[in-house]
LUMFI-253659 format. One record per residue (C-alpha): residue number from 0; residue in one letter; x, y, z. Coordinates in nm, 2 decimals. Layout:
# residues N
  drenro  marfi       u       v       w
     NUM      a       X       Y       Z
...
//
This chain:
# residues 69
  drenro  marfi       u       v       w
       0      m   -2.35   -4.81    1.92
       1      d   -2.61   -4.59    1.72
       2      s   -2.88   -4.52    1.97
       3      r   -3.12   -4.33    1.71
       4      q   -3.42   -4.48    1.61
       5      p   -3.55   -4.52    1.26
       6      a   -3.83   -4.17    1.25
       7      p   -4.19   -4.31    1.26
       8      e   -4.39   -4.32    0.95
       9      r   -4.57   -4.06    0.82
      10      t   -4.92   -4.11    0.76
      11      v   -5.13   -3.83    0.55
      12      a   -5.42   -3.82    0.36
      13      c   -5.49   -3.98    0.00
      14      p   -5.51   -3.74   -0.26
      15      q   -5.80   -3.94   -0.42
      16      c   -6.01   -4.07   -0.15
      17      s   -5.89   -3.88    0.12
      18      g   -5.80   -4.17    0.31
      19      p   -5.51   -4.33    0.54
      20      s   -5.18   -4.35    0.30
      21      v   -4.89   -4.43    0.46
      22      y   -4.55   -4.17    0.30
      23      a   -4.30   -4.43    0.31
      24      p   -4.05   -4.63    0.02
      25      r   -4.24   -4.92    0.14
      26      n   -4.55   -4.73   -0.05
      27      p   -4.51   -4.74   -0.41
      28      y   -4.84   -4.57   -0.45
      29      r   -4.74   -4.27   -0.20
      30      p   -4.87   -4.03   -0.17
      31      f   -5.17   -4.27   -0.27
      32      c   -5.33   -4.51   -0.06
      33      s   -5.31   -4.80   -0.36
      34      e   -5.32   -4.87   -0.73
      35      r   -5.65   -4.83   -0.77
      36      c   -5.64   -4.44   -0.63
      37      k   -5.33   -4.42   -0.84
      38      n   -5.52   -4.52   -1.17
      39      l   -5.82   -4.28   -1.11
      40      d   -5.58   -3.98   -1.04
      41      l   -5.36   -4.07   -1.39
      42      g   -5.72   -4.10   -1.54
      43      a   -5.79   -3.78   -1.45
      44      w   -5.57   -3.58   -1.58
      45      a   -5.54   -3.80   -1.90
      46      s   -5.93   -3.67   -1.95
      47      e   -5.83   -3.37   -1.85
      48      s   -6.07   -3.34   -1.58
      49      f   -5.78   -3.16   -1.42
      50      r   -5.67   -2.86   -1.60
      51      v   -5.38   -2.62   -1.50
      52      p   -5.55   -2.27   -1.53
      53      d   -5.38   -2.02   -1.77
      54      p   -5.37   -1.65   -1.69
      55      t   -5.29   -1.57   -2.07
      56      p   -5.65   -1.43   -2.22
      57      p   -5.74   -1.53   -2.55
      58      d   -5.56   -1.31   -2.85
      59      d   -5.89   -1.12   -2.93
      60      q   -5.85   -0.96   -2.58
      61      p   -5.62   -0.67   -2.44
      62      f   -5.40   -0.82   -2.19
      63      g   -5.40   -0.70   -1.84
      64      d   -5.73   -0.58   -1.60
      65      p   -5.99   -0.42   -1.80
      66      r   -6.09   -0.21   -1.52
      67      l   -5.70   -0.03   -1.57
      68      q   -5.75    0.04   -1.96
//
């Protein structure tokens, strides 16, 4: 006999609305709480509301810390 019990499901904060979201395979939208929150997040990325910062300076500026030049 196997005496192990399944691990309890984790509940995390939804990245979009901060509401509770079940982080388990039965939630197809994880880490989001719903399809609506998942689509809102996707829309924000598609409209470029979220951006990954680019540390590269423009071509007309020298590289590195300007205080050290």
